[in-house]
N, C-alpha and C positions, 0 to 999 in steps of 0.2 A: 062436494069432494068426498071421495071414498077413502076411508082410513085403512091403511094397510099395516100388517104386523111388521113388515120390513121397515116401514117409516118410523114406527114406534121404537124398534130396537136401535135404529140409527140415532134417534133423538136422545135415547137413554144412554148412549155412549158419552154424552156430555155430563153425566152425573157421576161424580167421583165418590168412592168410599175411601176416605182418607187413611184409615188404619192399614189398608192393603196397598195404597199408592197406585190405584188403578180405577177404571170405571166399572160400573156394576154389570155391564154386558160382558166385558172381557173376563170378569171374575165369576161369570155364570151365576149371578145372583137373581136374574130376572127369569121367572117361570110362569107358565100357564097364562099366556096372553090371550085375551078374548076380546073380540070386537063385534058389537051389535049396533049398527048405524053410527051414532055419535057417542055411544057408550063404550068406554074402554076400561078393561080391568086386567090386572096382572098382580102377581105376587113377587115380593122381594125376599129372598132367603138370605138371612144373615148367618155367617159362620158360627157366631156365638152371640149371646145376649148382649146388646149394646144400646141401651136406652139413650145414651148421650148423642149418638149419631143417627138413631132410628128416625126421629122426626125430621132431621135435616135431609136425609136421603129421600124420605117419603115425599116431603114438600117439593124438593128439587125435581123429583121424578114427575110429579103432577105438572109442575110449571114447564118442564122440558117438553112434555107431550102437547100441552096447550099451545105453547109459543112456537114450537117447531113443526107440529103436525096439523093441528086444527084448533083455531081459537074457540070453537063452539064445542069442543070435546068435553064429555063428562067422564072424568077419570076417577076410578076407584082403585086404590092400592092397598093390598093386604100384606102385612109384615109377618114373616114366618121365621121360626127358629128350628134348628135340627132336632129331630126326635131321638132320644137316647134310649134304645131298647134295653140296655143294661140296668136302667133305673128301676125296672120292674122285677129284677132278680134280687132276692133277699141275701143270698150267700153265694159267693164264687169261690170254689175250692180247687186249687191247682194241685195236681199230683206230679211230683218231680222225682228225679233220681240223679245221683252223681255220675253214674255210668249206665251204659246199656246192658241188657241181659239180666236185669234183676226182677223182671216181671211187672214193670210199672204199668204198662197198658192193660195187662190182665187185672191188676188191682183196681185201676181206674174204672174199667168196664163193670166189674163185679160190685164196686162201691156204688156206682150210679144206680144199678138195678136194685141193690140192697136199700138205698135211700127211697127209691120208688116203692118198694115193697113195704117200707115203713109208713107209707101214706103221703110222702112228700112229692110235690111236683118237681120233677128232676129233668135236667138236660145234660148232655155230654158233648164236648167239642174236642175233636182230634187236632191238637196243635202240634203234633209231631209231623211237621210239614214234609220232611224227607222220607219218613217211613210210616205212613198212616196205616194203622192196623185195626182201628175201631170198626170200619165197615165189615171186615171179616168176622170180628168177634160178635157183632150184632146181626150177622147174616143179612146184610143189606149191601152187598158188593155191587149189585146192579141198580141200586136206587138212584133216581135223579130228582133232587129236590125241586119243588115247584117255586115259582116266583109270583109274588103279588105286587101289583102296581098301585101306588097311592099318589096321584098327581104325577110329578116327575120322578118320584122316589120309588125304587123297586126294592122289595123285601124278600129275602130267601126264607122259605118255609122249611123248617127242619123235618127230617124223616122220623116218624114215630115207630119205635120198636120196643117191645117188652115194657111198655109204660114209660119209656124215656124218649125225650126229644134228642135226636142224634144228628150231628153235623160233622163233616170231615172234608178236608181238601181232596181226599180220595174220591169224592163224588164228582169232582170236576176235572180230574186229570186221568190220563191213560194209566191204569194200574200196572201195565207191563213195562212202562218207561220210567227211568229215573228222573227226578226233578233236579235240574241243574240251575239252581237259583242262588244268587248272592244273598247274604244275610238280610239287607234292607228289603229286598223283594219278598222274602219269606215272611218277614215281620209285617209288611203291609198286607200280605195275604191273610195273616191271622187277624189283624185289626179289622179288615173288611168283613171277614166271616163273623166276627163277634158283633160288630156294630151295624151291619146291614142285614141282620137276621131277625125275623119276627119270633122271638123266643116266647112271647106272651108273659104271663106271670109264673115265675119259678121260685120254688123254695131254695133249690140248689142247682148250680151249674158246675159240673165237674170238668176241669180242663186237663187233658192228658198232654203234658208238656214233653218236648224232646228231651232225651237224656243229656246230662252234662250242663254246661253253662254257655250262653251265647246271646245273639241279638234278639231272639224271640223272648228270652227271659227278661231282657232289658225293656222290650216293648210292653210286656205284661206288667212290669213294675211301674212304668211311666204313664201308661195309657189306660189300664184296666183296674177298676176298684176291687182288687182281690181281697177276700176275707182272710185267707190264710193258705199256707203251703203244707202239704203232707209229703214227707220225704220217704221214699221206698228204698230199702236196702236189703241185703242178705247178710247172714251172720259172719261171712268170711271177711278177713281183714282188708283185702283189696277193695271190696265194696264199701266197707266202713270208712276207709280213707277218703274215697270219693264222696261219700255222704257228708263227711266233715267239710269238704271243700264247698259242697252245695250250700250247706248251712252258712258257711263263711260268706259266700256270695250274697245270699238273701239278707244277711245282716249288715251288709255295707251301707253306708249313707246314701250311695247312688241308687240303691234298690229298696232296701228296708221294707220287706214284706213280712208280716207276722208268720211265725212257724207254728203250725198246729201240733206237730210232733213227728215221731218216726213210726213207720210200718216195717216190720221185719217179715219179708217174704222168704219162702223156702226155709222156714225155721228148722224143720226136722222132716225126715222122711217116714211116712207111715204106709206100709204095704196094705193093699186092699184086703188081702186075706188075713191080716193081723192088725185090725184097726186100733188096738190098744197099745201097740208097740210104737216107740219113737226112736229114730236113729238120727243123731245130730251129725250129719255127714259134712256140713259146711262150718262147723263150729257151733258153740252153744251160747245163746243169749247175748250175742254181740250187739244186736240192735238195742236191747234193753239197757245194756251197759253204756252204750253211746248216748242214749237218752238221759241216763242218770248223770253222766259226765257233762252233758251239755245243759243240764237243768231244764230239759224239755219233756213233754209228756211222751210216754210210750203208748201208741195207739192200738197196738195189737200185733199178733203173730199169725202168719198164714202158713200152714204146713205144705210140704212138697208132696203132692199127690198126683198121680197120673191123670186122674179124671179132670183136674183143673185145666191141663193142657189140651186134653181131648175135647172138652166141652168148648173151649175157646176156638179151637180149629173148626169145630162143627157150627159155630155161630150161635151156640146156646150156652152162655156163661154158667159156670157151675152153681152160682148162687140161686139159679132158678130151680135147681133140683132139691126139693125139700128133704129128700132122704139122704142127701150127701152130708157126711160129718163136717165137711168144710164150710157148708152154708152158714152155720151158726157163727163161725169165725168171721165171715164177711159181714153178717148182720150186726155182730158186736162191734166190728170196726166202724160201721156206719153210725151206730149209736155214739161211739166214742168221739168220732169226728163232729157229729152234731153237737155234743156237749162242749167240746173244746171251742168250736166256732161261736157258740152262744156266750162263752166266757170272754172271748176276744171282743165281742160286740157289746158286752154289758158295761 
């Protein structure tokens, strides 16, 4: 009698996985079936570690194949559990803002490169699902990430640029079309990008969050082991008010993510021809005062300089320019975030 894969699957429909109230075939737990004469092998993927039911399911699967397919079958069953690629990332740093337009993505991109320049293995993921801008800032608009197969599991390979592992939803959608997704769909897309990507070993993964508060922020809190949040604001009161709301959200019992501190972007304007001059056109030290009032660290201030915008639009973030006076501001920001993250984990 020839043993067929179809017969094996039919027999395994009689094996139940009690925690999910269904059989292991319907639950897509059976993978990599191989038949060589009377020798049968397959893997059973459990959604989570479950030693209590592991042996029951394994023995039941062996019995089901022997009793229903071939009494002489030699059955080998391998138990597998999901691989968590995030376990190899030492620090996950989310960059958030209470409102749009404060330069959050610019800060996130330059922060990631600054960390890489400091010698750390760094990645960045563009979680701003509705307005991904990281591909433009890293000059990888046309990049198409490769996929690596491992058994039945497929892993996305990030694009490497400027020493940083880069991933964005922008790599997988038409950049000329708006994404019309409900919140849960966007949250699932972020979760998939994070958990189905082969990040390798990283010292830091920077997450560029969408502005404001919403489903993606909840997903981040509930599903991802975030080390801490860095909140970007500008000195003007309207931005500070929204930054306060962001801090309030991250401090709620439902979310409760540690706050690394505040980053004040566009702190002052410095003309290229007068690099020593500072003009506080949006107010002065609003971010620093907010940090003091909140009892949180002030991570640094980034000036408003035309070259920052120009460099981002060209796909070469300003921190790569060693001669720019802004570069040191981003390098110091990276060091401050490194130190605050270490304090949270100590």
